[in-house]
KOLZA-461333 format. One record per residue: residue number from 1; residue in one letter; z, x, y of N, C-alpha, C, O in turn. Coordinates in steps of 0.2 Angstrom, whole numbers, always signed. Each point is the difference from the previous one (the first is absolute). Last residue first. Example, Ala and Ser with C-alpha at 12.3 -4.5 7.8 and 13.67 -1.06 7.14 Angstrom:
<pts>
   drenza   lumvex    n.zz    n.xx    n.yy   ca.zz   ca.xx   ca.yy    c.zz    c.xx    c.yy    o.zz    o.xx    o.yy
        2        S     +35     +64     -11      +1      +4      +6      +3      -4      +5      +1      +3      +6
        1        A      -1      -1     -34      +0      -4      +6      +0      +4      +6      +3      +5      -1
</pts>
This chain:
<pts>
   drenza   lumvex    n.zz    n.xx    n.yy   ca.zz   ca.xx   ca.yy    c.zz    c.xx    c.yy    o.zz    o.xx    o.yy
      209        P     +67    +180     -75      -3      -3      +6      -4      -6      -2      -3      -3      +5
      208        N     +25     +11     -19      -7      +1      +0      -3      -3      +7      +2      -6      +1
      207        K     +23     +15      -2      -4      -6      -2      -7      +2      +1      -2      +4      +4
      206        L     +24     +12     -10      -5      -2      +5      -4      -5      -3      -2      -1      -6
      205        P     +28      +4      +0      -7      +2      -3      -5      -2      +6      +1      -5      +3
      204        R     +25     +12      +3      -4      -5      -2      -7      +1      -2      -4      +4      +3
      203        N     +28      +9      -3      -7      +2      +1      -5      -6      -2      -1      -1      -6
      202        F     +29      +4     +14      -5      -3      -5      -7      +1      +2      -2      -1      +6
      201        L     +23      +6      +6      -3      +5      -4      -5      -2      -5      -3      +4      -3
      200        L     +15     -19     +18      -4      +4      +4      -3      +6      -4      -5      +3      +2
      199        N     +21     -18     -11      -7      -3      +0      -5      +4      +4      -6      +0      -1
      198        T     +29      +5      +0      -3      +2      -6      -7      -2      +0      -5      +3      -2
      197        Q     +19     -11     +19      -1      +7      +1      -4      +3      -6      -5      +4      +1
      196        Q     +13     -26      -2      -5      +0      +5      -2      +8      +1      -6      +1      +1
      195        I     +22      -6     -17      -6      -2      -2      -5      +1      +6      -6      +2      -2
      194        F     +28      +3      +7      -2      +5      -5      -7      -2      -2      -5      +4      +0
      193        E     +16     -20     +13      -2      +6      +4      -3      +6      -4      -5      +3      +2
      192        L     +14     -22     -13      -6      -2      +3      -3      +6      +5      -6      +1      +0
      191        L     +27      +1     -10      -5      +0      -5      -7      -1      +3      -5      +3      -2
      190        E     +24      -4     +16      -1      +7      -2      -6      +0      -6      -4      +4      +1
      189        E     +12     -25      +7      -4      +3      +5      -1      +7      -2      -6      +3      +1
      188        R     +19     -15     -16      -7      -3      +1      -4      +4      +5      -6      +2      -1
      187        G     +30      +1      -6      -5      +5      -2      -7      -3      +1      -5      +4      -1
      186        K     +24     -21      +0      +1      +7      +1      -5      +4      -3      -2      -1      -5
      185        K      +6     -24      +6      -6      +3      +2      +1      +8      +2      -4      +3      +3
      184        N     +20     -20     -14      +0      +1      +7      -5      +4      +4      +0      +2      +5
      183        Q      -1      -8     -29      +4      -5      +3      +1      +0      +8      -1      -5      +3
      182        S     -10     +21     -18      -4      -6      +1      +3      -5      +4      -2      -5      +3
      181        S      +6     +32      -3      +3      -6      -2      -4      -6      +2      -2      -1      +6
      180        T      +2     +31      -8      -3      -7      +2      +5      -5      -3      +4      +1      -4
      179        V      -9     +27     +10      +5      -5      -2      -2      -7      +2      -2      -1      +6
      178        F     -12     +26     -12      +1      -6      +4      +6      -4      -3      +1      +0      -6
      177        Q     -13     +27      +3      +4      -6      -2      +1      -5      +6      +1      +2      +5
      176        R     -19     +20     -14      +3      -3      +5      +4      -6      -3      -2      -3      -5
      175        P      -2     +23     -12      -4      -5      +4      +4      -3      +6      +7      +0      +0
      174        L      +0     +25      -9      +0      -7      -2      -4      -4      +4      -2      +2      +6
      173        Q      +2     +24     -16      -1      -4      +6      +0      -7      -1      -4      -2      -4
      172        E      +7     +17     -14      +1      +5      +5      +1      -4      +7      +4      +2      +4
      171        W      +1     -11     -30      -5      -1      +6      +3      +6      +5      +6      +1      +1
      170        T      +5      -6     -22      -7      +1      -2      -5      +1      +6      -5      +2      -1
      169        K     +29      -7      +3      +0      +4      -6      -7      +2      -2      -1      +5      -4
      168        L      +6     -19     +22      -1      +7      +2      +1      +4      -6      -1      +6      +0
      167        M      +3     -30      -2      -7      +3      +1      +0      +7      +1      -5      +3      -2
      166        E     +26     -13      +1      -3      +0      -6      -7      +2      +0      -2      +4      -4
      165        K     +14      -6     +24      +3      +6      -4      -4      +0      -7      -1      +5      -2
      164        R      -4     -23     +16      -3      +6      +3      +3      +6      -4      -4      +5      -2
      163        Y     +14     -25      -3      -7      +0      -2      -4      +6      +2      -4      +3      -4
      162        A     +26      -6     +11      +0      +1      -7      -7      +0      -2      -2      +4      -5
      161        A      +6     -10     +27      +1      +7      -1      +0      +2      -7      -3      +6      -2
      160        M      +1     -28      +7      -6      +3      +2      +1      +8      -1      -5      +3      -2
      159        N     +24     -17      -2      -5      -1      -5      -7      +4      +2      -3      +2      -5
      158        K     +21      -1     +20      +2      +3      -6      -6      -1      -5      -1      +5      -4
      157        N      -1     -16     +24      -1      +7      +1      +2      +4      -6      -4      +5      -2
      156        L      +8     -29      +1      -7      +2      +1      -1      +7      +1      -5      +3      -4
      155        V     +27     -10      +3      -3      +0      -6      -8      +1      +0      -2      +3      -4
      154        N     +14      -3     +25      +3      +5      -5      -4      +0      -6      -2      +5      -3
      153        L      -1     -23     +17      -4      +6      +2      +2      +6      -4      -4      +4      -1
      152        T      +6     -28     -10      +3      +3      +6      -4      +7      +1      -4      +2      -4
      151        V      -8     -23      -9      +5      +5      -1      +3      +3      +7      -3      -1      +5
      150        K     -15     -16      -8      +5      -2      -5      +6      +5      -1      +4      -1      -4
      149        D     -24      +3     +19      +5      -5      +3      +5      -1      -5      +5      -3      +1
      148        S     -24     +16      -7      +5      +4      +4      +6      -5      +3      +5      +3      +1
      147        K     -26      -5     -16      +6      -4      -1      +6      +4      +4      +5      -1      -3
      146        T     -26     +17      -4      +1      -7      +1      +7      -3      +0      +5      +3      -2
      145        F     -20     +21      +6      +6      -3      -3      +1      -7      +3      +0      -1      +6
      144        A     -22     +18      -9      +3      -6      +4      +6      -2      -3      -1      -4      -6
      143        L     -16     +27      +5      +5      -4      -3      +2      -5      +5      +1      +1      +6
      142        V     -26     +11      -9      +6      +0      +4      +5      -4      -4      -2      -4      -4
      141        F     -23     +18      -2      +4      -6      +0      +6      +1      +4      +2      +6      +2
      140        P     -28      +3     -13      +4      +0      +6      +5      -6      +0      -2      -5      -1
      139        I      -7     +19     -21      -1      -6      +4      +4      -1      +6      +6      +1      -1
      138        K      -9     +17     -18      -2      +1      +7      -2      -7      +4      -5      +0      +4
      137        E     +14      +5     -27      -7      -3      +1      -3      +1      +7      -5      -2      +2
      136        K     +27      +8      -8      -4      +4      -5      -7      -2      +1      -5      +4      +0
      135        G     +21     -15     +13      +0      +7      +2      -5      +3      -5      -5      +4      +3
      134        L     +10     -25      -9      -4      -1      +6      -1      +8      +3      -5      +1      +2
      133        F     +20      -4     -20      -7      -2      -2      -5      +1      +6      -5      +2      -1
      132        N     +28      +0      +5      -3      +6      -3      -7      -1      -2      -4      +4      +0
      131        S     +16     -23      +7      -1      +4      +6      -3      +7      -3      -5      +3      +3
      130        F     +12     -18     -19      -6      -2      +3      -2      +4      +6      -6      +2      +1
      129        N     +26      +2     -12      -6      +2      -4      -6      -2      +3      -5      +4      -1
      128        V     +25     -10     +11      -1      +7      +1      -6      +2      -4      -4      +4      +2
      127        D     +10     -26      -5      -2      +1      +7      -2      +7      +1      -5      +2      +3
      126        V     +15      -8     -23      -7      -3      +0      -3      +1      +7      -6      +1      +0
      125        A     +29      +5      -4      -5      +5      -3      -7      -3      +1      -5      +4      +1
      124        Q     +24     -10     +17      -2      -2      -7      -6      +4      -3      -4      +2      +4
      123        P     +25      +0     +17      -7      +1      -3      -1      -2      -7      +5      +1      -4
      122        E     +14     -15     +17      -1      +8      -1      -7      +1      -3      -3      -5      -2
      121        I      +7     -18     +17      +2      +3      -7      -2      +8      +1      -4      +2      +4
      120        R      -1     -19     +13      +7      -2      -2      +2      +4      -6      +6      +0      -1
      119        S     -28      +1     +12      +5      +4      +3      +7      -1      -2      +5      +3      +1
      118        D     -30      -4     -13      +6      -5      +2      +5      +4      +2      +3      +5      -3
      117        I     -30      +1      +5      +6      +2      -4      +6      -5      +3      +1      -1      +6
      116        L     -30      +4      -6      +6      -3      +2      +6      +1      -4      -1      +0      -6
      115        Q     -24     +12     +14      +5      -1      -6      +6      -3      +3      +4      +3      +3
      114        F     -29      -2      +7      +7      -1      +2      +3      -1      -7      +0      -6      -3
      113        L     -24     +19      +9      +4      -5      -4      +7      +0      +2      +3      +5      +1
      112        C     -28      +2     +12      +7      +1      -2      +3      -5      -4      -2      -6      +0
      111        M     -22      +8      +5      +3      +4      +5      +7      +2      -1      +2      +6      +1
      110        L     -24     -15     -15      +7      -1      +0      +3      +6      +5      +1      +6      -2
      109        N     -24      -9      -5      +2      -2      +7      +7      -1      +0      +3      -3      +5
      108        P     -15      +9     -26      -1      +5      +6      +3      -2      +6      +1      +5      +4
      107        R      +6     -10     -30      -1      -3      +6      -1      +4      +6      +4      +3      +2
      106        D      +3      +4     -25      -7      -1      +1      -2      -3      +7      -6      +1      +3
      105        I     +29      +1     -12      -3      +7      -1      -7      +0      +3      -3      +5      +3
      104        L     +16     -25      -4      +3      +5      +4      -4      +7      +0      +0      +3      +6
      103        Y      -7     -21     -20      -1      -2      +7      +3      +6      +5      -4      +2      +4
      102        K      +7      -1     -27      -7      +2      +1      -1      -2      +8      -4      +4      +3
      101        S     +25      -9     -11      -1      +7      +0      -7      +2      +2      -1      +4      +4
      100        T      +6     -27      -8      +3      +3      +6      -1      +7      +1      -1      +2      +5
       99        F      -6     -12     -25      -5      -1      +6      +3      +2      +6      -3      +1      +5
       98        G     +17      +3     -24      -7      +3      -1      -4      -2      +6      -3      +5      +3
       97        Q     +24     -15      -5      +1      +7      +2      -7      +4      -1      -2      +4      +4
       96        W      +3     -27     -11      +1      +1      +8      +0      +7      +2      -3      +2      +5
       95        N      +2      -6     -28      -7      -2      +3      +1      +1      +8      -4      +3      +3
       94        E     +23      -1     -17      -4      +6      +0      -7      -1      +3      -3      +5      +3
       93        R     +18     -23      -4      +3      +5      +4      -5      +6      +0      -1      +3      +6
       92        M      -4     -20     -21      -2      -2      +7      +3      +5      +5      -4      +2      +5
       91        T     +10      +2     -27      -7      +0      +0      -2      -1      +7      -4      +3      +3
       90        K     +26      -7      -9      -1      +7      +1      -8      +1      +1      -2      +5      +4
       89        S     +12     -28      +3      -1      +3      -6      -1      +8      +2      -3      +1      +5
       88        V     +18     -15     +12      -7      -1      -3      -1      +4      -6      +5      +5      -1
       87        K     +13      -7     +21      +0      -4      -6      -7      -2      -3      -2      -6      +0
       86        A     +10     +29     +13      -2      -6      +1      +0      -5      -6      -1      +3      -6
       85        Y      +8     +24     +17      +2      -6      -4      -4      -6      +2      +0      -1      +6
       84        G     -11     +23      +2      +6      -1      -2      +1      -6      -4      -5      -3      -3
       83        Y     -12      +5     +24      +1      +4      -6      +7      -1      -3      +4      -3      +4
       82        G     -22     -14     +11      +6      +4      +0      +0      +4      -6      -3      -1      -5
       81        P     -20      -8     +17      +5      -2      -5      +6      +5      +0      -1      +6      +1
       80        L     -13      -8     +22      -1      +2      -7      +6      -2      -4      +5      -2      +2
       79        D     -18      -3     +23      +6      -2      -4      -1      +2      -7      -5      -3      -3
       78        V      -6     +10     +28      -1      -1      -7      +6      -1      -4      +5      +5      +1
       77        L     -18      -6     +25      +6      +1      -3      -1      -2      -7      -4      -5      -2
       76        Y     -15     +14     +21      +3      -4      -6      +7      +1      -1      +2      +6      +0
       75        W     -20      -5     +23      +3      +4      -5      +3      -5      -5      +1      -6      +1
       74        N     -15      -2     +17      +0      +7      +1      +3      +4      -5      -2      +6      -1
       73        E      +2     -30      +7      -7      +1      -2      -1      +8      +0      -6      +2      +1
       72        N     +28     -12      +2      -4      +1      +6      -7      +2      -1      -3      +3      +4
       71        V     +15      -3     -26      +4      +0      +6      -5      +1      +6      -3      +6      +0
       70        L      +1     -13     -28      -3      +3      +6      +4      -2      +6      +1      -6      +2
       69        Y      +6      +8     -29      +0      -4      +6      -3      +4      +6      +2      +5      +1
       68        H      -1      -5     -30      -2      +3      +6      +1      -5      +6      -2      -6      -1
       67        N     +12     +12     -26      -1      -5      +5      -2      +3      +7      +4      +4      +3
       66        I      -2      +1     -31      -1      +3      +6      -2      -5      +5      -5      -2      +0
       65        T     +20      -6     -21      -6      +2      +2      +0      +4      +6      +5      +1      +4
       64        Q     +14     -12     -13      -4      +2      -6      -7      +3      +1      -3      +2      -5
       63        T     +29     -10     +16      -6      +2      +2      -3      +4      -7      +2      +4      -2
       62        K     +19     -13      -1      -4      -5      +3      -7      +2      +1      -5      -3      -1
       61        G     +26     +15      -8      -7      +0      -3      -4      -6      +2      -5      -2      -3
       60        P     +31      -1      +4      -4      +6      +0      -6      -1      -3      -1      -4      -5
       59        S     +15     -16     +16      -2      +3      -6      -4      +6      +1      -5      +0      +3
       58        V     +11     -14     +14      +7      +3      -2      -1      +4      -7      +4      +3      -2
       57        S     -24      -7     +22      +3      -3      -6      +7      +4      -2      +0      +6      +2
       56        I     -23     -10     +18      +7      +3      -2      +3      -4      -6      -1      -6      +0
       55        R     -25     +12     +12      +4      -5      -4      +7      +3      -2      +0      +6      -3
       54        A     -16      -1     +25      +1      +3      -7      +5      -5      -3      +5      -2      +3
       53        M     -10      -5     +18      -7      +3      -2      +1      +3      -7      -5      -2      -4
       52        S     +21     -13     +18      -2      +0      -7      -7      +3      -2      -4      -2      -4
       51        K     +15      +3     +26      +5      -3      -4      -1      +1      -7      +4      +1      -4
       50        R     -13     +15     +24      -2      -6      -3      +5      -2      -5      +3      +4      -3
       49        G      -6     +17     +16      +2      -6      +5      -2      -6      -3      -1      -5      +4
       48        A      -2     +28     -13      -6      -4      +2      +2      -6      +5      -4      -3      +3
       47        I     +21     +17     -13      -5      +4      +4      -6      -4      +3      -1      +1      +6
       46        M     +17     -12     -20      +3      +2      +6      -5      +4      +4      +0      -1      +6
       45        N      -6      -5     -27      -1      -6      +4      +3      +2      +7      -2      -2      +5
       44        L      +4     +19     -21      -7      -1      +2      -1      -6      +4      -3      +0      +5
       43        L     +24      +4     -14      -1      +5      +5      -8      -1      +2      -1      +1      +6
       42        S      +9     -15     -23      +3      -2      +6      -2      +5      +5      +0      -2      +6
       41        S      -8      +6     -27      -3      -5      +3      +3      -2      +6      -3      -2      +5
       40        K     +14     +19     -17      -7      +2      +2      -4      -6      +4      -2      +1      +5
       39        G     +25      +4     -16      -1      -4      +6      -7      +2      +3      +0      -1      +6
       38        V     +10      +7     -28      +2      +5      +5      +0      -3      +7      +2      +2      +5
       37        N      -9      -9     -29      +5      -4      +4      +3      +5      +5      +6      -1      +2
       36        S     -19     +15     -19      +0      -8      +0      +6      -2      +4      +6      +2      -1
       35        R     -15     +21      +8      +3      -2      -6      +1      -8      +1      +1      -3      +5
       34        G     -20     +13     +10      +7      +1      -1      +2      -2      -7      -3      -4      -3
       33        I     -19      +6     +23      +2      -1      -7      +8      +2      +0      +2      +3      +4
       32        F     -26      -7     +14      +8      +0      -1      +1      -1      -7      -2      -5      -4
       31        A     -20     +14     +21      +3      -3      -6      +7      +0      +0      +3      +5      +2
       30        Y     -25      -3     +16      +7      +2      -1      +3      -4      -6      +1      -6      +1
       29        E     -27     +14     +11      +5      -5      -3      +6      +3      -2      +1      +6      -1
       28        P     -26      -4     +17      +6      +3      -2      +4      -5      -4      +0      -6      +2
       27        L     -26      +3      -3      +5      -1      +5      +6      +3      -2      +1      +1      -6
       26        D     -21      -2      -7      -3      +2      +7      +5      -1      +5      -1      +1      +6
       25        P      -2      -5     -32      +5      +5      +3      -2      +2      +7      +0      +6      +1
       24        S      -4     -30     -15      -4      +6      +2      +5      +5      +4      +3      -3      +4
       23        P      +9     -15     -20      -5      +0      +6      -3      +7      +1      +3      +5      -2
       22        C      +4      -8     -23      +4      -1      +6      -5      +0      +6      -6      +2      -1
       21        K      +2      +2     -23      -3      -6      +4      +5      -2      +6      -1      -6      +2
       20        D      +5     +25     -17      -7      +1      +2      -3      -7      +4      -5      +1      +3
       19        P     +27      +0     -13      +0      +4      +6      -7      +1      +3      -2      +0      +6
       18        N     +13     -20     -21      -5      +5      -1      -1      +4      +7      -3      -3      +4
       17        N     +17     -16      -8      +3      +5      -4      -5      +5      -2      +1      +4      -4
       16        G      +3     -24     +25      -3      +2      -6      +3      +6      -3      +4      +3      +3
       15        A      -8     -19     +21      +6      +1      -5      -4      +2      -6      -4      -4      -3
       14        S      -2      +1     +32      -2      +0      -8      +7      +1      -4      +4      +3      +3
       13        I      -6      -9     +22      -7      +2      -2      -1      +0      -7      -5      -4      -3
       12        F     +22      -6     +24      +0      +2      -7      -7      +1      -2      -5      -5      +1
       11        T     +14      +8     +24      -4      -4      -4      +1      +2      -7      -2      +6      -1
       10        V     +13      -4     +28      +1      +2      -7      -4      -5      -5      +1      -6      +0
        9        S      +1     +13     +29      -2      -4      -5      +1      +4      -7      +0      +6      -1
        8        K      +9      +2     +22      -3      -6      +2      -3      -4      -5      +0      -6      +1
        7        I     +19     +26      +4      -3      -3      -5      -3      -7      +2      +3      -5      +2
        6        F      +7     +18     +14      -5      +5      -3      -3      -4      -6      -6      +2      -1
        5        T     +22     -12     +15      -6      -1      +3      -5      +5      -4      -6      -1      +0
        4        E     +28      -1      -6      -2      -7      +0      -7      +0      +3      -4      -5      -2
        3        P     +16     +26      +0      -3      -2      -6      -2      -7      +0      -5      -2      -3
        2        N      +7     +20     +23      +3      -6      -2      -4      -3      -6      -5      -2      +0
        1        M      +9     +28     +11      -4      -5      -3      +4      -6      -1      +6      +0      -2
</pts>
């Protein structure tokens, strides 16, 4: 696959904090989430081949709504608020967690959630706990290790192995894992191929004659 020709169009559709008012669930969608400042917006822009589709900030907690982007008029990329530390009030943080959890649990056309993990650091409890939450709720997800260009291959492999070891304390089978970098576009083709193949599994609603 050539990512440059696969992504033909990207259109911003909506932003909100009420999962019930998200776009009609008649197309497959793929959501992205991670600890605050994990590089989520940069990765989304890299995947979409756009410089400023998702807003990038050095301050954690920039994304505060569920943001839908329609790709190729055929599937959605969804930018979700980050979890973990953010310079916002506890009440606002709890509100984000509430509507994000509702979206993840109830959204019928969510084909896969990409949980982003910072490859530069050792396993964080907030990430492992979130992975366990996804497993408990039976939400389909994969792991995407970000910022791989910032570490040596040895450190990358060490931190990924440590995360897998931590998960194996409670998991029998681990989710699929990707290595990414928004700087050098590492992982872009693999992620898009995964999305393309997963799209084939989506049962599109029958249209009324």
